[in-house]
VEXVEX-86378 format. One record per residue: residue number from 1; x, y, z of N, C-alpha, C, O in turn. Coordinates in steps of 0.2 Angstrom, whole numbers, always signed. Each point is the difference from the previous one (the first is absolute). Layout:
<rs>
<r NUM,<X,Y,Z>,<X,Y,Z>,<X,Y,Z>,<X,Y,Z>>,
...
</rs>
This chain:
<rs>
<r 1,<+499,+409,+617>,<+1,-2,+7>,<-4,+6,+5>,<-3,-2,+5>>,
<r 2,<+4,+8,-7>,<-3,+6,+3>,<-7,-1,+0>,<-4,+2,+5>>,
<r 3,<+1,-4,-11>,<-7,-1,-1>,<-3,-5,+5>,<-5,+1,+3>>,
<r 4,<+9,-6,-2>,<-2,-6,+5>,<+0,+3,+7>,<-5,-2,+4>>,
<r 5,<+10,+6,-2>,<+0,+2,+7>,<-5,+5,+1>,<-4,-1,+5>>,
<r 6,<+2,+5,-10>,<-6,+5,+1>,<-6,-4,+1>,<-4,+2,+4>>,
<r 7,<+3,-7,-9>,<-6,-4,+1>,<-1,-4,+6>,<-5,+0,+3>>,
<r 8,<+11,-2,+0>,<-1,-3,+7>,<-2,+5,+5>,<-4,-2,+5>>,
<r 9,<+7,+8,-5>,<-2,+5,+5>,<-7,+2,-1>,<-4,+1,+5>>,
<r 10,<+1,+0,-11>,<-7,+2,-1>,<-4,-6,+3>,<-5,+2,+3>>,
<r 11,<+6,-8,-5>,<-4,-6,+3>,<+0,+0,+8>,<-5,-1,+3>>,
<r 12,<+11,+3,+0>,<+0,+0,+7>,<-4,+5,+3>,<-3,-1,+5>>,
<r 13,<+4,+7,-8>,<-4,+6,+2>,<-7,-1,-1>,<-5,+2,+4>>,
<r 14,<+3,-5,-9>,<-7,-2,-2>,<-3,-4,+6>,<-6,+1,+2>>,
<r 15,<+9,-6,+0>,<-2,-5,+5>,<-1,+4,+7>,<-5,-1,+3>>,
<r 16,<+10,+5,-2>,<+0,+4,+7>,<-6,+5,-1>,<-4,+1,+5>>,
<r 17,<+3,+2,-10>,<-5,+5,-1>,<-7,-3,+1>,<-5,+2,+3>>,
<r 18,<+4,-8,-6>,<-6,-4,+0>,<-2,-1,+8>,<-6,+1,+2>>,
<r 19,<+11,-3,+2>,<-1,-1,+7>,<-2,+6,+3>,<-4,+1,+5>>,
<r 20,<+8,+4,-6>,<+0,+7,+3>,<-7,+3,-1>,<-3,+3,+4>>,
<r 21,<+1,-3,-10>,<-7,+3,-2>,<-5,-3,+4>,<-5,+4,+2>>,
<r 22,<+5,-10,-2>,<-6,-4,+4>,<+0,+3,+7>,<-5,+1,+3>>,
<r 23,<+11,-1,+0>,<+0,+2,+7>,<-2,+7,+1>,<-3,+2,+5>>,
<r 24,<+6,+3,-10>,<-2,+7,+1>,<-7,+1,-1>,<-3,+4,+4>>,
<r 25,<-1,-7,-9>,<-7,+1,-1>,<-4,-2,+7>,<-5,+3,+1>>,
<r 26,<+7,-8,+2>,<-3,-2,+6>,<+1,+5,+6>,<-5,+1,+3>>,
<r 27,<+11,+1,-3>,<+1,+5,+5>,<-4,+7,-1>,<-2,+3,+5>>,
<r 28,<+2,-1,-11>,<-4,+6,-2>,<-7,-1,+2>,<-3,+5,+3>>,
<r 29,<+0,-10,-5>,<-7,-2,+2>,<-1,-1,+7>,<-6,-1,+2>>,
<r 30,<+11,+0,+2>,<-1,-2,+7>,<-3,-7,+1>,<-3,-2,+5>>,
<r 31,<+5,-2,-10>,<-2,-7,+0>,<+5,-5,+3>,<+6,+2,+0>>,
<r 32,<-8,-7,+3>,<+5,-5,+1>,<+4,-3,-6>,<-4,+0,-5>>,
<r 33,<+10,-2,+5>,<+3,-2,-6>,<-3,-7,-2>,<+4,-5,+0>>,
<r 34,<-10,+5,-2>,<-3,-6,-3>,<-3,+1,-7>,<-2,+6,-1>>,
<r 35,<+2,-10,-3>,<-2,+1,-7>,<-5,-6,-1>,<-1,-5,+3>>,
<r 36,<-4,+7,-8>,<-5,-5,-2>,<+4,-6,-4>,<+6,+1,-2>>,
<r 37,<-9,-7,+2>,<+3,-6,-3>,<+2,+2,-7>,<+5,-3,-3>>,
<r 38,<-9,+7,-1>,<+1,+1,-7>,<+6,+4,-1>,<+5,-1,-4>>,
<r 39,<-4,+7,+9>,<+6,+4,-1>,<+6,-4,+2>,<+5,+1,-3>>,
<r 40,<-6,-5,+9>,<+6,-4,+2>,<+2,-5,-6>,<+6,-1,-1>>,
<r 41,<-11,-2,-2>,<+2,-4,-6>,<+4,+3,-5>,<+5,-2,-3>>,
<r 42,<-8,+8,+1>,<+4,+4,-5>,<+7,+2,+2>,<+4,+0,-4>>,
<r 43,<-4,+2,+10>,<+7,+2,+2>,<+5,-6,+0>,<+6,+1,-2>>,
<r 44,<-9,-6,+5>,<+5,-6,+0>,<+2,-2,-7>,<+5,-2,-2>>,
<r 45,<-10,+2,-3>,<+1,-2,-7>,<+6,+5,-3>,<+4,-2,-4>>,
<r 46,<-5,+9,+5>,<+5,+5,-2>,<+6,-1,+3>,<+6,+0,-3>>,
<r 47,<-5,-2,+9>,<+6,-1,+4>,<+4,-6,-3>,<+6,+0,-1>>,
<r 48,<-10,-5,-1>,<+3,-6,-3>,<+2,+1,-7>,<+6,-2,-1>>,
<r 49,<-9,+6,-2>,<+2,+2,-7>,<+7,+4,+1>,<+4,-1,-4>>,
<r 50,<-4,+6,+8>,<+6,+4,+1>,<+6,-4,+2>,<+5,+1,-2>>,
<r 51,<-7,-6,+7>,<+6,-4,+2>,<+3,-5,-5>,<+6,-1,-1>>,
<r 52,<-11,-1,-4>,<+2,-4,-5>,<+4,+4,-5>,<+6,-2,-3>>,
<r 53,<-8,+8,+2>,<+4,+5,-5>,<+7,+2,+3>,<+5,+0,-3>>,
<r 54,<-5,+1,+10>,<+6,+1,+3>,<+5,-6,+0>,<+6,+1,-1>>,
<r 55,<-9,-7,+2>,<+5,-6,-1>,<+3,+0,-7>,<+6,-2,+0>>,
<r 56,<-11,+3,-5>,<+3,-1,-7>,<+5,+5,-1>,<+5,-1,-4>>,
<r 57,<-6,+8,+6>,<+5,+5,-1>,<+6,-2,+4>,<+6,+2,-3>>,
<r 58,<-6,-4,+9>,<+6,-2,+3>,<+4,-5,-4>,<+6,+0,+0>>,
<r 59,<-10,-5,-3>,<+3,-5,-4>,<+4,+3,-6>,<+5,-3,-1>>,
<r 60,<-8,+7,-2>,<+3,+4,-6>,<+6,+3,+2>,<+5,+0,-3>>,
<r 61,<-5,+4,+9>,<+6,+3,+3>,<+5,-4,+1>,<+6,+1,-2>>,
<r 62,<-7,-7,+5>,<+5,-5,+1>,<+3,-3,-6>,<+6,+0,-1>>,
<r 63,<-10,-1,-4>,<+2,-2,-7>,<+5,+5,-3>,<+5,-2,-2>>,
<r 64,<-7,+8,+2>,<+3,+6,-3>,<+7,+0,+4>,<+5,+1,-4>>,
<r 65,<-5,-1,+10>,<+6,+0,+4>,<+5,-5,-2>,<+6,+1,-1>>,
<r 66,<-8,-7,+1>,<+4,-6,-2>,<+3,+1,-7>,<+5,-2,-1>>,
<r 67,<-10,+4,-4>,<+2,+0,-7>,<+6,+5,+0>,<+5,-1,-4>>,
<r 68,<-6,+7,+7>,<+5,+5,+0>,<+7,-2,+3>,<+5,+2,-2>>,
<r 69,<-6,-6,+8>,<+6,-2,+4>,<+4,-5,-5>,<+6,+1,+0>>,
<r 70,<-9,-6,-3>,<+3,-4,-4>,<+3,+3,-6>,<+6,-1,-3>>,
<r 71,<-9,+6,+0>,<+2,+4,-6>,<+7,+3,+2>,<+4,+0,-4>>,
<r 72,<-4,+4,+10>,<+6,+3,+2>,<+6,-5,+2>,<+5,+1,-2>>,
<r 73,<-7,-7,+5>,<+5,-5,+2>,<+3,-2,-6>,<+7,-1,+0>>,
<r 74,<-10,-1,-5>,<+3,-3,-6>,<+1,+5,-6>,<+3,-2,-5>>,
<r 75,<-5,+8,+6>,<+2,+5,-5>,<-4,-2,-7>,<+3,+1,-5>>,
<r 76,<-9,-3,+6>,<-4,-1,-6>,<-6,+5,+0>,<-2,+2,+5>>,
<r 77,<-1,-2,-11>,<-6,+5,-1>,<-6,-3,+5>,<-1,-6,+1>>,
<r 78,<-3,+11,+1>,<-5,-1,+4>,<-6,-5,-3>,<-3,-4,+3>>,
<r 79,<+2,+5,-10>,<-5,-5,-3>,<+3,-7,+0>,<-4,-4,+0>>,
<r 80,<+10,+3,-1>,<+3,-7,+0>,<+0,-3,+7>,<-2,-5,+1>>,
<r 81,<+3,+10,+4>,<+0,-3,+7>,<-7,-2,+2>,<-2,-5,+3>>,
<r 82,<-3,+9,-6>,<-7,-1,+2>,<-2,-7,-4>,<-4,-4,+3>>,
<r 83,<+6,+3,-9>,<-2,-6,-3>,<+3,-6,+3>,<-4,-5,+1>>,
<r 84,<+10,+5,+2>,<+3,-5,+3>,<-4,-2,+7>,<-1,-5,+2>>,
<r 85,<+0,+11,+2>,<-3,-1,+6>,<-7,-3,-1>,<-2,-4,+4>>,
<r 86,<-2,+7,-8>,<-7,-2,-1>,<-1,-7,-3>,<-4,-4,+3>>,
<r 87,<+9,+2,-7>,<+0,-7,-3>,<+2,-5,+5>,<-3,-6,+1>>,
<r 88,<+8,+8,+3>,<+2,-5,+6>,<-6,+0,+5>,<-1,-6,+2>>,
<r 89,<-2,+11,+0>,<-5,+0,+5>,<-6,-5,-3>,<-3,-4,+4>>,
<r 90,<+1,+5,-10>,<-5,-3,-3>,<+1,-8,+0>,<-5,-4,+0>>,
<r 91,<+11,+2,-1>,<+2,-7,+0>,<+2,-3,+7>,<+2,-5,+1>>,
<r 92,<-3,+10,+4>,<+2,-3,+7>,<+7,+0,+1>,<+3,-4,+5>>,
<r 93,<+1,+7,-9>,<+8,+0,+1>,<+2,+6,+4>,<-3,+6,-1>>,
<r 94,<+7,-7,+6>,<+3,+6,+4>,<+3,+5,-4>,<+4,-2,-4>>,
<r 95,<-6,+8,+4>,<+3,+5,-5>,<+7,+0,+0>,<+3,+1,-6>>,
<r 96,<+0,-1,+12>,<+8,+0,+0>,<+3,-6,-4>,<+5,+1,-3>>,
<r 97,<-8,-7,+3>,<+2,-5,-3>,<-1,+1,-8>,<+5,-2,-4>>,
<r 98,<-10,+5,+2>,<-2,+1,-7>,<+5,+5,-3>,<+3,-1,-5>>,
<r 99,<-1,+6,+9>,<+5,+5,-2>,<+7,-3,-1>,<+3,+1,-5>>,
<r 100,<-1,-5,+10>,<+6,-3,+0>,<+1,-5,-6>,<+5,+0,-3>>,
<r 101,<-10,-4,+2>,<+0,-4,-6>,<+1,+3,-6>,<+4,-2,-4>>,
<r 102,<-8,+8,+3>,<+0,+3,-7>,<+7,+4,+0>,<+3,+0,-6>>,
<r 103,<+0,+2,+11>,<+7,+3,+0>,<+5,-5,-2>,<+4,+1,-4>>,
<r 104,<-4,-7,+7>,<+5,-5,-2>,<-1,-3,-7>,<+5,-1,-3>>,
<r 105,<-12,+0,+1>,<-1,-3,-6>,<+2,+5,-6>,<+3,-2,-5>>,
<r 106,<-5,+8,+5>,<+0,+4,-5>,<+3,+7,+1>,<+1,+4,-5>>,
<r 107,<+1,-2,+11>,<+2,+6,+2>,<-5,+6,-2>,<+1,+5,-2>>,
<r 108,<-8,-7,+2>,<-6,+4,-1>,<+0,+2,-7>,<-3,+5,-2>>,
<r 109,<+6,-9,-3>,<-1,+2,-7>,<-5,-5,-3>,<+0,-6,+0>>,
<r 110,<-5,+10,-3>,<-6,-4,-3>,<+2,-4,-6>,<-3,-5,-2>>,
<r 111,<+9,+7,-2>,<+2,-4,-6>,<+6,-5,+1>,<+3,-2,-4>>,
<r 112,<-2,+1,+11>,<+6,-4,+1>,<-1,-7,-3>,<-6,-3,+1>>,
<r 113,<+11,+0,-4>,<+0,-7,-2>,<+6,-4,+2>,<+6,+3,+0>>,
<r 114,<-7,-9,+1>,<+6,-4,+2>,<+2,-5,-5>,<-4,-1,-5>>,
<r 115,<+10,-2,+5>,<+2,-5,-4>,<-4,-6,+0>,<+0,-5,-5>>,
<r 116,<-5,+4,+10>,<-4,-6,+1>,<-7,+2,-2>,<-5,-4,+2>>,
<r 117,<+4,+9,-6>,<-6,+2,-3>,<-5,+2,+5>,<-6,+0,-1>>,
<r 118,<+8,+3,+6>,<-4,+3,+6>,<-1,+7,-2>,<+5,+4,-2>>,
<r 119,<-11,-1,+3>,<-1,+7,-2>,<-4,+4,+5>,<-4,-3,+4>>,
<r 120,<+6,+9,-4>,<-4,+5,+4>,<+2,+1,+7>,<+5,-3,+2>>,
<r 121,<-9,+7,+2>,<+1,+2,+6>,<+1,-6,+5>,<+5,+0,+4>>,
<r 122,<-9,-6,-5>,<+1,-5,+5>,<+4,-6,-4>,<+0,-6,+3>>,
<r 123,<+2,+7,-9>,<+4,-5,-4>,<-4,-6,-1>,<+2,-6,+2>>,
<r 124,<-7,+6,-5>,<-5,-5,-1>,<+3,-4,-7>,<+1,+4,-5>>,
<r 125,<-2,-10,+5>,<+1,-4,-7>,<-7,-1,-3>,<-5,+0,+4>>,
<r 126,<+5,+0,-10>,<-7,+0,-4>,<-4,-6,+2>,<-6,+1,+1>>,
<r 127,<+9,-7,+0>,<-3,-6,+1>,<-3,+1,+7>,<-6,-3,+1>>,
<r 128,<+9,+6,+4>,<-3,+1,+7>,<-6,+4,-1>,<-5,-1,+3>>,
<r 129,<+6,+7,-6>,<-5,+5,-1>,<-7,-3,-3>,<-5,+2,+2>>,
<r 130,<+7,-6,-7>,<-6,-3,-4>,<-4,-5,+4>,<-6,-2,-2>>,
<r 131,<+9,+0,+8>,<-4,-5,+4>,<-6,+4,+3>,<-5,-3,+3>>,
<r 132,<+6,+10,-2>,<-5,+4,+2>,<-4,+4,-5>,<-6,+1,+1>>,
<r 133,<+9,+0,-7>,<-4,+3,-5>,<+3,-3,-7>,<+5,+3,-2>>,
<r 134,<-8,-8,-1>,<+3,-3,-6>,<+0,+5,-6>,<+4,-2,-5>>,
<r 135,<-7,+7,+5>,<+0,+5,-5>,<+6,+5,+0>,<+1,+3,-5>>,
<r 136,<+3,-3,+10>,<+5,+4,+1>,<+6,-1,-5>,<+1,-6,-2>>,
<r 137,<+2,+11,-1>,<+6,-1,-4>,<+6,+4,+4>,<-1,+3,+5>>,
<r 138,<+7,-4,-9>,<+6,+3,+3>,<-1,+8,+2>,<+2,+2,+5>>,
<r 139,<-5,+1,-9>,<+0,+8,+1>,<-5,+1,+6>,<+1,+5,+3>>,
<r 140,<-6,-9,-2>,<-4,+1,+6>,<+3,+0,+6>,<-2,+4,+5>>,
<r 141,<+8,-7,-4>,<+4,-1,+6>,<+4,+6,+1>,<+2,+1,+6>>,
<r 142,<-2,+4,-10>,<+3,+6,+1>,<-5,+5,+2>,<+2,+6,+2>>,
<r 143,<-8,-7,-2>,<-5,+4,+3>,<+0,+0,+8>,<+0,-6,+3>>,
<r 144,<+1,+11,+0>,<+2,+1,+7>,<-5,-4,+4>,<+1,-4,+4>>,
<r 145,<-8,+6,-5>,<-5,-3,+5>,<-1,-8,-2>,<-1,-3,+5>>,
<r 146,<+1,+1,-11>,<-1,-7,-2>,<+6,-4,+3>,<-1,-5,+4>>,
<r 147,<+7,+8,-4>,<+6,-4,+3>,<+0,+0,+7>,<+1,-6,+3>>,
<r 148,<-3,+11,+0>,<+0,+0,+8>,<-6,-4,+2>,<+1,-4,+5>>,
<r 149,<-7,+4,-8>,<-6,-4,+2>,<+2,-7,+0>,<-1,-4,+5>>,
<r 150,<+4,+2,-11>,<+1,-8,-1>,<+6,-2,+4>,<+0,-5,+3>>,
<r 151,<+5,+9,-2>,<+6,-2,+4>,<-2,+0,+7>,<+3,-5,+3>>,
<r 152,<-7,+9,+0>,<-1,+0,+7>,<-5,-6,+1>,<+0,-3,+5>>,
<r 153,<-5,+2,-10>,<-4,-6,+1>,<+3,-6,+0>,<-1,-5,+3>>,
<r 154,<+6,+4,-7>,<+5,-6,-1>,<+3,-1,+7>,<+0,-6,+3>>,
<r 155,<+3,+11,+0>,<+3,+0,+7>,<-5,-2,+5>,<+1,-4,+4>>,
<r 156,<-7,+6,-5>,<-6,-2,+5>,<-1,-7,+0>,<-1,-3,+5>>,
<r 157,<+1,+1,-12>,<-2,-8,-1>,<+6,-4,+3>,<-1,-5,+3>>,
<r 158,<+7,+7,-4>,<+6,-3,+3>,<-1,+0,+8>,<+2,-5,+3>>,
<r 159,<-4,+10,+0>,<-1,+0,+7>,<-5,-5,+2>,<+1,-3,+5>>,
<r 160,<-6,+2,-9>,<-5,-5,+2>,<+3,-7,-1>,<-1,-4,+5>>,
<r 161,<+5,+3,-10>,<+3,-6,-1>,<+4,-2,+5>,<+1,-6,+2>>,
<r 162,<+3,+11,+1>,<+5,-2,+5>,<-2,+2,+7>,<+4,+3,+4>>,
<r 163,<-10,-4,-3>,<-3,+1,+7>,<+1,+7,+3>,<+2,+1,+6>>,
<r 164,<-2,+4,-10>,<+1,+7,+2>,<+7,+1,+3>,<+1,+5,+4>>,
<r 165,<+4,-9,-6>,<+7,+1,+2>,<+3,+5,-5>,<+1,-2,-6>>,
<r 166,<-1,+9,+8>,<+2,+5,-5>,<+7,-1,-3>,<+1,+0,-6>>,
<r 167,<+4,-2,+10>,<+7,-2,-2>,<+0,-5,-6>,<+3,+1,-5>>,
<r 168,<-7,-7,+7>,<+0,-5,-5>,<-4,+2,-7>,<+2,-1,-5>>,
<r 169,<-7,+5,+6>,<-4,+3,-6>,<+5,+4,-4>,<+0,+0,-6>>,
<r 170,<+4,+4,+9>,<+4,+5,-3>,<+6,-4,-4>,<+2,+1,-6>>,
<r 171,<+0,-7,+9>,<+5,-4,-3>,<-3,-3,-6>,<+3,-1,-5>>,
<r 172,<-9,-1,+6>,<-4,-4,-6>,<-1,+5,-5>,<+0,-1,-6>>,
<r 173,<-1,+8,+7>,<-1,+5,-5>,<+7,+1,-4>,<+0,+0,-6>>,
<r 174,<+5,-1,+10>,<+7,+1,-3>,<+2,-6,-4>,<+3,+0,-6>>,
<r 175,<-3,-6,+9>,<+3,-6,-3>,<-5,-4,-4>,<+1,-4,-4>>,
<r 176,<-8,+5,+6>,<-5,-4,-3>,<-3,-5,+5>,<+4,-3,+4>>,
<r 177,<-10,+2,-4>,<-4,-4,+6>,<+2,-7,-1>,<+0,-4,+5>>,
<r 178,<+1,+1,-11>,<+2,-7,-1>,<+6,-2,+4>,<+1,-5,+3>>,
<r 179,<+4,+10,-4>,<+7,-2,+3>,<+0,+1,+8>,<+2,-4,+3>>,
<r 180,<-6,+9,-1>,<+0,+1,+7>,<-4,-6,+3>,<+2,-2,+6>>,
<r 181,<-8,+0,-9>,<-3,-6,+3>,<+4,-6,+0>,<-1,-4,+5>>,
<r 182,<+5,+3,-10>,<+4,-6,-1>,<+5,+0,+6>,<+2,-5,+3>>,
<r 183,<+1,+11,-2>,<+5,+1,+6>,<-3,-2,+6>,<+3,-3,+5>>,
<r 184,<-9,+5,-4>,<-4,-1,+6>,<-1,-8,+1>,<+1,-2,+6>>,
<r 185,<-3,-1,-11>,<-1,-7,+0>,<+6,-4,+2>,<+0,-5,+4>>,
<r 186,<+5,+7,-6>,<+7,-3,+1>,<+3,+2,+6>,<+5,-3,+2>>,
<r 187,<-8,+7,+2>,<+3,+3,+6>,<+6,+4,+0>,<+3,+1,+4>>,
<r 188,<-2,+2,-10>,<+5,+4,-1>,<-1,+7,+3>,<-5,+3,+0>>,
<r 189,<+11,+0,+2>,<-1,+7,+3>,<-1,+5,-6>,<+4,+0,-5>>,
<r 190,<-9,+4,+6>,<-1,+5,-6>,<+3,+6,+2>,<-2,+4,+4>>,
<r 191,<+7,-3,-8>,<+4,+6,+1>,<-4,+7,-1>,<-2,+0,-6>>,
<r 192,<+1,+4,+10>,<-4,+6,-1>,<+3,+6,-1>,<-2,+5,+2>>,
<r 193,<+6,-5,-7>,<+4,+6,-2>,<-5,+6,-3>,<+0,+5,+2>>,
<r 194,<-5,-8,-6>,<-4,+5,-3>,<-5,+3,+5>,<-1,+6,+1>>,
<r 195,<-2,-11,+3>,<-5,+2,+5>,<+3,+5,+6>,<-3,+4,+2>>,
<r 196,<+10,-6,-1>,<+3,+4,+5>,<+1,+7,-3>,<+0,+5,+4>>,
<r 197,<+2,-5,-10>,<+1,+7,-3>,<-6,+4,+0>,<+0,+6,+1>>,
<r 198,<-6,-9,-2>,<-6,+4,+0>,<-2,+2,+8>,<-1,+5,+1>>,
<r 199,<+1,-10,+3>,<-3,+1,+7>,<+5,+4,+4>,<-3,+3,+5>>,
<r 200,<+9,-4,-6>,<+5,+4,+4>,<-2,+7,+0>,<+0,+4,+5>>,
<r 201,<-1,-1,-11>,<-1,+7,-2>,<-7,+2,+3>,<-1,+5,+2>>,
<r 202,<-4,-10,-3>,<-6,+2,+3>,<+0,+1,+7>,<-3,+5,+3>>,
<r 203,<+6,-10,+1>,<+1,+1,+7>,<+3,+6,+2>,<-1,+4,+5>>,
<r 204,<+7,-2,-9>,<+4,+5,+2>,<-4,+7,-1>,<+1,+5,+3>>,
<r 205,<-6,-5,-8>,<-3,+6,-2>,<-7,+1,+4>,<-3,+5,+0>>,
<r 206,<+1,-11,+4>,<-6,+0,+3>,<+0,+4,+7>,<-5,+1,+3>>,
</rs>
């Protein structure tokens, strides 16, 4: 984190220095603050590079801040927090939803197993996981990154199936999409205990 802050400061100073040096050289030479097209092009290119680096560094800082914030909130190691955060973002899942799903499903235990043969952080069943990678076996689902990647991808696909309705997608994750779709078709009220448990805490913590 300190390294990222220092890097941001250096990039900012570099951009200001680039502007300042050009103005100073003109003043010393008694010239109007005009530059040749070639110098102007080089300066513009350098400024764009610095701006790009500064933007990337700010993004890294924001990620680091979020990872540490979630790590402290849930009392989990920073590397696990980073894995949940990064995999959620990669699959287009709101990080807060991802963390709450993992908390409810496994209490952040990579080796968690249920009586319904659900395994790992996101409590995947092997048949569900094999829809994404047929070569997977039971032990693969205890791999942190494999489990998170497939679990969040499955949730993303459920969101697509249910028209980006997050509560419905969460209910489908918990009950199974076939049951939720059948309830929809019959006009039944879909009780949202699971989705409420996830989203209530997300809203409260946001």
